[in-house]
C-alpha positions as CSV (number, residue, x, y, z in Angstrom):
1,M,0.0,0.0,-0.1
2,K,2.7,2.4,1.0
3,I,4.6,1.4,-2.4
4,R,1.5,2.1,-4.4
5,L,1.3,5.5,-2.7
6,A,4.6,6.6,-3.2
7,F,4.3,5.6,-6.9
8,S,1.3,7.6,-7.2
9,M,3.1,10.6,-5.6
10,V,6.0,10.4,-8.1
11,L,3.6,10.4,-11.1
12,I,1.8,13.3,-9.9
13,A,4.9,15.2,-9.2
14,G,6.2,14.4,-12.9
15,F,2.9,15.9,-14.4
16,L,3.2,18.9,-12.3
17,S,6.7,19.6,-13.5
18,A,5.7,19.0,-17.2
19,C,3.0,21.7,-16.9
20,N,5.5,24.3,-15.7
21,L,7.8,23.7,-19.0
22,P,8.3,26.7,-21.4
23,I,6.8,26.2,-24.7
24,S,9.2,26.7,-27.8
25,V,7.5,28.3,-30.8
26,N,9.6,27.6,-34.0
27,T,9.5,30.8,-36.0
28,A,12.1,29.9,-38.6
29,V,10.8,30.4,-42.4
30,P,10.8,27.1,-43.9
31,S,13.4,26.7,-46.8
32,V,12.1,26.5,-50.3
33,I,13.2,23.1,-51.6
34,S,14.0,23.0,-55.5
35,T,12.4,20.2,-57.3
36,S,15.3,20.4,-59.8
37,H,19.0,19.8,-59.0
38,S,20.2,21.6,-62.2
39,N,18.2,25.0,-61.8
40,P,18.3,26.1,-58.2
41,A,15.8,28.7,-57.4
42,T,16.7,32.4,-57.7
43,L,15.4,34.7,-55.0
44,P,13.4,38.1,-56.6
45,T,15.8,40.9,-56.9
46,A,14.4,43.9,-55.5
47,T,14.0,47.3,-57.9
48,L,14.7,50.6,-56.5
49,P,12.2,53.3,-57.4
50,P,13.8,55.7,-60.3
51,V,15.6,58.7,-59.4
52,A,13.9,62.1,-60.3
53,P,16.1,64.2,-62.8
54,T,18.1,67.0,-61.4
55,S,16.1,70.4,-62.2
56,M,18.5,73.0,-63.4
57,P,17.8,76.7,-62.3
58,T,16.2,78.8,-65.3
59,P,18.2,81.9,-65.8
60,A,16.7,85.1,-64.6
61,P,16.0,87.3,-67.6
62,S,18.1,89.9,-68.6
63,D,17.5,93.7,-68.3
64,T,19.6,94.9,-71.3
65,P,16.8,96.4,-73.7
66,T,16.8,95.1,-77.3
67,P,17.9,98.0,-79.6
68,A,15.3,99.3,-82.0
69,P,15.8,98.9,-85.7
70,T,17.5,101.7,-87.4
71,A,15.2,103.1,-90.6
72,T,17.5,103.1,-93.6
73,L,16.5,105.8,-96.0
74,A,16.3,105.2,-99.4
75,A,18.7,106.8,-101.7
76,P,17.5,109.9,-103.6
77,M,16.7,109.1,-107.3
78,V,16.8,111.1,-110.4
79,T,15.2,111.3,-113.6
80,P,15.1,113.7,-116.8
81,I,12.4,116.7,-116.6
82,G,11.7,115.9,-120.4
83,N,13.9,114.4,-123.2
84,Q,17.2,112.9,-122.8
85,V,19.9,114.7,-120.6
86,A,23.5,114.8,-121.3
87,C,25.5,113.1,-118.9
88,R,29.3,114.9,-118.8
89,F,32.7,114.1,-117.6
90,G,32.5,116.8,-114.9
91,P,30.0,119.0,-113.1
92,G,29.7,121.7,-115.9
93,T,28.8,122.2,-119.6
94,N,32.7,123.0,-120.0
95,Y,33.0,119.2,-119.6
96,E,33.0,116.6,-122.3
97,I,29.7,114.9,-122.8
98,D,29.9,111.1,-122.0
99,G,26.5,109.8,-122.5
100,G,22.8,110.5,-121.7
101,L,20.1,109.7,-119.4
102,N,17.0,108.8,-121.3
103,A,13.8,110.3,-120.5
104,G,11.7,108.3,-118.3
105,V,15.0,106.5,-116.9
106,T,15.4,106.7,-112.9
107,V,18.7,106.1,-111.5
108,P,20.4,106.7,-107.9
109,V,22.0,109.9,-107.1
110,L,25.7,109.1,-105.9
111,G,26.7,112.6,-105.1
112,K,26.7,116.0,-105.7
113,D,29.1,119.0,-106.6
114,T,29.9,121.8,-104.2
115,G,27.4,124.2,-105.4
116,G,24.6,121.4,-105.5
117,S,23.6,122.3,-109.1
118,W,24.7,118.9,-110.7
119,W,24.4,115.3,-109.6
120,Q,26.9,112.5,-110.0
121,I,25.4,109.5,-111.4
122,Q,26.7,106.0,-112.7
123,D,27.3,106.4,-116.4
124,P,24.5,104.9,-118.3
125,S,26.8,103.6,-121.1
126,N,29.6,102.5,-118.9
127,S,29.1,100.9,-115.5
128,N,32.7,101.2,-114.4
129,Y,32.5,105.3,-114.6
130,D,30.4,108.2,-113.2
131,C,29.2,111.1,-115.1
132,W,27.2,114.1,-113.7
133,V,23.6,115.7,-114.9
134,A,22.4,119.1,-114.3
135,S,20.0,119.6,-111.3
136,N,18.0,122.2,-113.5
137,E,17.4,119.4,-116.4
138,T,16.5,116.7,-113.8
139,T,14.0,116.0,-111.0
140,V,15.3,114.4,-107.9
141,T,12.9,112.3,-105.4
142,G,14.3,111.9,-102.0
143,D,16.5,113.5,-99.2
144,T,19.6,114.9,-101.0
145,T,20.9,116.6,-97.8
146,D,23.3,114.0,-96.6
147,L,24.6,113.3,-100.6
148,P,28.5,113.7,-100.4
149,V,30.2,116.3,-102.1
150,V,32.0,114.5,-104.7
151,T,35.7,115.8,-106.6
152,P,35.1,115.1,-110.1
153,R,37.5,112.9,-112.1
154,Q,40.7,114.7,-113.3
155,T,40.4,116.1,-116.9
156,I,42.7,114.1,-119.1
157,V,44.1,114.5,-122.8
158,T,42.2,112.1,-124.9
159,S,43.8,112.9,-128.2
160,V,46.9,114.3,-129.7
161,S,47.8,115.2,-133.5
162,V,50.5,117.2,-135.1
163,N,50.4,118.9,-138.5
164,Q,53.0,118.0,-141.3
165,P,54.9,121.5,-141.8
166,A,55.5,122.7,-145.3
167,T,58.4,121.6,-147.3
168,V,61.5,123.8,-146.3
169,H,63.0,125.1,-149.7
170,V,66.6,126.5,-149.5
171,A,68.8,127.0,-152.5
172,G,71.9,125.2,-152.3
173,C,71.2,124.3,-148.8
174,V,73.3,127.5,-148.1
175,G,72.5,130.8,-146.5
176,P,70.4,131.4,-143.2
177,S,67.9,128.9,-141.9
178,T,64.4,130.2,-141.3
179,A,62.3,129.0,-138.2
180,I,59.6,126.2,-139.1
181,N,56.3,126.4,-137.5
182,F,55.3,123.6,-135.8
183,T,51.4,123.3,-134.9
184,G,49.4,120.5,-133.5
185,S,46.2,119.8,-131.6
186,I,45.4,118.5,-127.9
187,E,41.8,117.2,-127.0
188,V,41.0,117.3,-123.5
189,T,37.7,116.2,-121.4
190,G,37.4,119.5,-119.6
191,P,39.1,122.5,-118.4
192,T,42.7,121.7,-117.3
193,T,46.4,122.9,-117.7
194,V,48.4,120.8,-120.3
195,T,52.4,120.5,-120.5
196,F,53.7,119.8,-123.7
197,H,56.6,120.2,-126.1
198,F,57.7,119.5,-129.7
199,E,60.5,117.0,-130.6
200,T,62.5,116.8,-134.1
201,Q,64.6,114.2,-135.2
202,Q,67.3,116.7,-136.2
203,G,67.2,118.9,-133.0
204,G,65.7,116.5,-130.2
205,A,63.2,118.2,-127.6
206,L,62.5,121.8,-127.9
207,S,61.4,124.1,-125.1
208,S,58.2,123.0,-123.1
209,H,55.2,124.9,-122.9
210,T,52.2,125.1,-120.6
211,A,48.5,125.7,-121.8
212,S,45.3,126.4,-119.9
213,F,42.2,125.1,-121.4
214,T,39.0,126.4,-120.0
215,T,36.6,123.8,-121.8
216,F,36.4,120.5,-123.1
217,G,37.4,119.4,-126.9
218,P,40.6,120.0,-129.0
219,H,42.9,122.9,-128.9
220,S,45.5,124.1,-131.2
221,V,49.2,124.5,-130.2
222,S,52.3,125.6,-132.0
223,D,55.8,126.5,-131.9
224,S,57.9,128.5,-134.3
225,S,61.3,128.5,-132.4
226,Y,62.9,126.1,-134.3
227,K,65.6,126.6,-136.9
228,P,66.7,123.1,-138.3
229,P,70.1,122.4,-139.8
230,L,70.1,122.9,-143.5
231,T,70.7,119.3,-144.7
232,A,68.1,117.9,-147.3
233,G,65.8,115.0,-146.3
234,T,62.7,114.0,-144.7
235,Y,62.7,113.7,-140.8
236,W,60.4,112.7,-138.2
237,L,58.6,115.5,-135.9
238,K,56.5,114.7,-132.6
239,L,54.1,116.5,-130.3
240,V,54.8,115.2,-126.8
241,V,52.2,115.9,-123.9
242,T,53.8,115.2,-120.3
243,S,50.7,116.5,-118.3
244,P,47.9,115.6,-117.1
245,N,48.8,112.5,-118.4
246,S,51.3,111.2,-121.2
247,M,50.4,111.3,-124.8
248,N,52.2,112.0,-128.2
249,A,51.8,112.0,-131.9
250,Q,54.1,112.1,-134.9
251,S,54.6,113.4,-138.3
252,S,57.5,114.5,-140.6
253,Y,59.0,117.5,-142.2
254,T,61.1,117.9,-145.4
255,I,64.2,120.0,-146.1
256,A,64.8,120.2,-150.1
257,C,67.7,121.9,-151.7
258,H,67.8,123.4,-155.1
């Protein structure tokens, strides 16, 4: 009886001890077991959210004002009042006529003379040159206040000729020698001063002369100072211009002995 009671007490004590033991909870995540030995399972990769672009600061508007466009005035234009107008080498009727501005034709004005009574335009017959039309024969549209005052082209010599003197007749080619009168012509485009001289085969260059021409066209020149050696024969003769430009012409004279 005592033995059975003791055994019962042992059982009761063991039961009470079991009731006070702590309960263990398994919180481990179960492993994923691959069903294929050749392709092991890959865990998903976390995707980061996109990075927003960095915003650049907007430059502040400039306070510099925009310049206003400058108005360009049209060039003044000139046209004949009536019929064709002569276009001259320079600003004046004493200049050679280079061409003409036809009636109804309008061209730009390039400049004016000091008195404002002549307009410079492009030569209608030659675009490489300019010429002049009279203001009282033309009509101008537009403002001519700021037109430049233009110096006309330098007047030039355009043609030279020398006349053949009469034959000098000297009996036996003895006795005093008389002077030969050399004459010639020099043509210019306008008023100018010309420097020239005659030159002979027998005596070389004669004295230099200066002549002032007040208008365009041919002008006669002469020299009667030369007394040739009295040797029969025909000799060359030249008229040589050295200013405002160089030009010359040649002829001959004859000395005859009887």
